[in-house]
N, C-alpha and C positions, 0 to 999 in steps of 0.2 A: 504493500500500500504506500503510495507516495503522499507527501504532505499536501499538494494542491488538491488531490482527489478527496481528501478528508473534508476540506472546506466547501467543496462544490457539490458533494453528495448529500442528498436529503436523509434525515434520520428516520428510522421506523416510527410508526404511530405510537408505540409504547414509550419510546424515548421522548418523543415530543410531548406526550401527555404528562409524563413524569416531570419534565422540565417546567411546563407551564403551571402544573399543580403546585410545584415547589415555589415558583415565582409568586403565585397568588397567596400561598400560606405565609411566605416570608414577608410580603407586603403587609398582610394582616398582622403578623407578629410585631413588625416595626411600628405599625400604626397604633396598636394597643400600648406599646411602650411610650410612644410620643404623647398620646392622650393622657396616660396616667402620670406622666412627668410634667404635664403642663395644665391642660384644661380641667382634668379631674384629680389633680393633686390635692390630697386631703386638707392640708393646712391653708391652701388657697381658697377653699370653699367654706370654711367654718363661718366666717363673717356673713357670707351670702345666705347660708342656712338660717342663721340667727335673724338676719334682716327680713327674710321671707316669713318666718314664723311671727315675728313682731308686727309685721304689716297686716297680719290677719288677726291681731289682737291677742296672740299667745305669747308665751315666754319660754325660753330654752337656755340652758346653761351652755357654756363653752364646751364642756365635756360631752354633753348630749349632742350638740351640733357637730362635734368631731366624729361621733359615732355614725351620724347620718351621712356626713360627707364621705366617711371612709367606706360606707356600704357601696357607693358607686365605684370607688376605687377597687374594691374587692371583686365586683362583678366584671370589671374589665380584665382584671388579672385572671379570673376564671376563663374568660374567652381566650386570653393569651395561653393559658394552660392547655386548653383543648386544641388550639392551633399547634402547640408544641407536640401534642400527641400525634397530630396529623403528619407533621414533619418527621417525627421519629418513625412512624410507619413507612413513610416514603423512603427514608434512609434504609430501613430494614429490607424493603423491596429492592433497593439498589444493591445492597450487599448480597442478597440472594441471587440477583441477576449476574453479578460479577463472578459468583462461584459457579453458576450453572451454564453460562454462555460459552461458546466455543473459544478456544485458546486465542485465536487470532483477533477476537473482538474485545478481549480483556484489556483493562486500562494499563496494566503493567506491560502487556505485550506491545501496546501502541507506544509506550515510553521507550521500550527497548528498541523498537523499530526506528523511532525518531533519533535515538542516540547513534544508531548504526548507519544512518543515511550517510553515504560516502562524501558527498559534496555538501560542505557546511555553508550553504547559501543563507541569505537572509530569510528566505521562505521556509527552509527546513528548521532554522533556529526558531522561527515564529511558531511552527508546528510543535516543537519541543516545549516551548514556554507555555503553550496552551495546555498541553498534557500535564505539565507541572502545576498549572493553575487549577486543573481539576483535582489534583491531589490535595492542594491547599484547601479547596472548597470542601471536599469530603471530610478532611480532618477537622475543619472548623465545624461542619455540620454534626459530625460524630460527637465531639466534645460538648457542643452546645446542647445536643439532645441528651447526652449522658448527665450533664450537670442539671439540665432542666428537669429531667425525670426525678432526680434527687430532691429538687425543690418542690416538685408536684406532689411527691409522697412524703411531705414533711411530717405527717402524723405517724410515720413508721419510726419507732424509737431507735431501732438499730442503725438508722441513718443520721441520728443526731450528731454524731462525731464528725461527719463530713458535710453537714448542712452549710455551715458558715463558709468553708473554703469553696464549696460548690457554688454558692451564691456569688462569691467574689470572682471566681473564674468565669461564671456565666455572664456576669456584668462586663468583665474585661473583654471576653471574646466577641461580644456584640460589635465592638468597634472594628474588629477584623472583618466581620461580615459586611459592615458598612463600606469599608475600604475595598473589599473584593467586589461588592456590587457596583460601586462607582467605576472601578477599573474594567470590570466585565462589560458594563453597558457602553462605556466610552470606547473600549476596544472593538466591540461588536459593531457599533455605529461607524467607526473609522474603517473597519474591514469592509462593511457594506458599501461605503462610499468610495472605496479605492479598488483593491485587487480582487475582492470577493463579493461583487455586487449580487444582491438577492439572498444573502446569507440569512437575513431575518425572515424574509417571506418563506424561505425553504423550511425554516423551523416552525412555521405556522401551517403551510399547506402541504408540505412533504414532497414537493416537486423538485427533482434534480435539474441541473442545467442540461 
């Protein structure tokens, strides 16, 4: 398999579905984080809850208002948790696929092929960097899913010892995801506008050049 062929050949329907489902769930995960960190942040809404109750002739303490404001925050985190379950399932599907698909289609085989391309042209190097980019993405997704599952099952006492480091790692790795997403989108758009026109549409409609 040559590097140009990889970029102009459409992916199977299963790969495209996996890709776009992952995109949708990742957008959902990021959106819940942003909303919980801004619009629905508990301390930012305490005064609003008190003001709304008082405008209706009632009274509420700061502690009570905090509990009400925090409820919306909790609901969003619950949505975030379910999205995380979805991403974890997709990752499991990808791992199963990597184990069961033919050897020539495996990620490690593509990396080995890229390394062994005799002529180290700009194009072959690009192909190799893309494969390494996939490795980085899957590692990020794996550890985000792993730490996220620890946080999701916080009621399990035997996970208490690793809950705090899992939370710290989970929060730190999100920035790696943001960086990867920006680079991936920018790189894809650049490729579509230069040497590999139609790469985005092929990922949607599945039609090769």
